[in-house]
C-alpha positions as CSV (number, residue, x, y, z in Angstrom):
1,X,198.9,57.1,80.5
2,X,200.7,56.5,83.7
3,X,203.6,58.7,85.0
4,X,207.0,57.7,83.8
5,X,209.2,55.5,85.7
6,X,212.6,57.1,86.1
7,X,216.1,55.4,86.6
8,X,219.6,56.8,86.5
9,X,223.0,55.2,86.2
10,X,226.0,56.7,87.6
11,X,229.2,55.8,86.0
12,X,231.6,54.8,88.9
13,X,234.8,53.4,87.1
14,X,235.7,51.3,83.9
15,X,232.6,50.0,82.7
16,X,230.9,50.1,86.1
17,X,227.6,51.9,86.9
18,X,225.4,52.2,89.9
19,X,221.7,52.4,89.3
20,X,219.0,54.3,91.2
21,X,215.5,54.9,90.7
22,X,212.7,57.2,91.6
23,X,210.9,55.0,93.8
24,X,213.2,53.4,96.5
25,X,216.8,54.2,98.0
26,X,218.0,50.7,96.5
27,X,221.4,51.1,94.7
28,X,222.4,48.2,92.0
29,X,225.9,47.9,90.6
30,X,225.7,46.9,86.7
31,X,228.7,46.2,84.9
32,X,228.5,46.6,81.0
33,X,230.9,44.1,80.1
34,X,230.2,40.6,80.8
35,X,232.6,38.0,81.7
36,X,235.7,38.8,83.7
37,X,234.7,42.5,84.6
38,X,231.4,41.6,85.8
39,X,232.6,38.7,87.9
40,X,235.7,40.4,89.4
41,X,233.6,43.4,90.8
42,X,230.5,41.3,92.0
43,X,228.2,42.8,89.6
44,X,225.6,42.0,87.4
45,X,225.4,42.8,83.7
46,X,222.3,44.8,82.0
47,X,220.7,41.6,80.4
48,X,220.9,39.6,83.4
49,X,218.9,42.4,85.4
50,X,216.5,42.5,82.3
51,X,215.9,39.1,83.0
52,X,215.4,39.5,86.7
53,X,212.9,42.0,86.2
54,X,211.0,40.1,83.9
55,X,211.0,36.9,86.4
56,X,209.8,39.5,88.9
57,X,207.1,41.0,86.8
58,X,205.3,37.7,85.7
59,X,206.0,35.9,89.1
60,X,204.5,38.9,90.8
61,X,201.5,39.0,88.5
62,X,201.1,35.0,89.2
63,X,200.9,35.4,92.9
64,X,198.8,38.7,92.6
65,X,196.1,36.8,90.6
66,X,196.5,33.5,93.0
67,X,195.7,35.8,95.9
68,X,192.8,37.8,94.0
69,X,191.3,34.3,93.1
70,X,191.6,33.5,97.0
71,X,193.7,30.5,96.1
72,X,195.6,28.6,98.6
73,X,199.2,30.3,98.2
74,X,202.1,28.1,97.4
75,X,204.6,27.2,100.0
76,X,207.4,27.8,97.5
77,X,207.2,29.5,94.5
78,X,210.2,30.1,92.0
79,X,210.6,31.6,88.7
80,X,213.7,30.6,86.5
81,X,214.2,32.3,83.4
82,X,216.8,31.4,80.9
83,X,217.4,33.7,77.8
84,X,219.6,32.9,74.6
85,X,221.0,35.9,72.8
86,X,221.6,36.1,69.0
87,X,225.2,36.3,68.1
88,X,225.2,39.3,65.8
89,X,225.0,43.0,67.2
90,X,222.7,44.3,68.2
91,X,222.5,41.0,70.5
92,X,218.9,40.5,71.9
93,X,217.3,37.8,73.5
94,X,216.3,35.4,70.4
95,X,214.6,33.0,72.8
96,X,213.3,33.3,76.2
97,X,212.3,30.2,78.4
98,X,210.4,30.7,81.6
99,X,209.7,27.8,84.2
100,X,207.3,28.3,87.2
101,X,208.2,26.0,89.9
102,X,205.3,26.0,92.6
103,X,205.3,23.7,95.7
104,X,202.2,23.5,98.1
105,X,198.7,22.6,97.9
106,X,197.4,25.3,95.5
107,X,194.7,24.6,92.9
108,X,196.3,23.4,89.7
109,X,193.6,24.9,87.6
110,X,194.1,28.4,89.5
111,X,198.1,28.0,88.9
112,X,197.1,27.5,85.1
113,X,194.7,30.4,85.0
114,X,197.2,32.9,86.8
115,X,200.1,31.7,84.6
116,X,198.0,32.2,81.3
117,X,196.6,35.6,82.7
118,X,200.0,37.0,83.4
119,X,201.5,35.8,80.0
120,X,198.5,37.2,78.1
121,X,197.7,40.4,80.1
122,X,199.2,41.5,83.5
123,X,203.2,41.2,82.8
124,X,203.9,43.9,80.4
125,X,207.4,42.8,80.1
126,X,206.0,39.7,78.5
127,X,203.9,41.6,76.1
128,X,207.2,43.8,75.1
129,X,209.3,40.7,74.8
130,X,207.1,38.6,72.5
131,X,207.7,41.7,70.0
132,X,211.3,40.7,69.5
133,X,211.9,37.2,71.3
134,X,210.3,33.6,71.0
135,X,209.0,33.2,74.7
136,X,208.2,29.9,76.2
137,X,206.6,29.1,79.5
138,X,206.2,25.8,81.6
139,X,205.2,24.9,84.9
140,X,206.0,22.5,87.5
141,X,203.7,21.8,90.4
142,X,205.5,19.8,93.4
143,X,207.9,18.6,90.5
144,X,205.1,17.4,88.0
145,X,204.9,19.1,84.7
146,X,201.6,20.7,84.3
147,X,199.8,20.5,80.6
148,X,199.0,24.3,80.2
149,X,196.6,23.9,77.1
């Protein structure tokens, strides 16, 4: 088992926190409330941060795998994630849709393989999310949908 990942949130005011971690000096402002409280203070809510972390996890795995395959790297790589919450507490992501938008001359078969490997093995957040949510993935290469089966 690996060493634990450690974070801390420090209450600043109202429902605002500043998050830090044991890896970097970066500080992230978090608003527990959604809507006006988050917007007024230019902070992000925990569920948005969670989806951003998930996008970074799966996107990073795809790029890592493409690099390991010695595939031509994309000229543009975007991961869009949309999550739909349940209506009752505890509110969790019932569905999560992931769209990989890839531009460039990267081999489509390498992209398909890297996305599948990220989904099935390399992004631990995907593994965790599948325990509670329906997670779907789609891929667009140069604006065209790619069949993943």
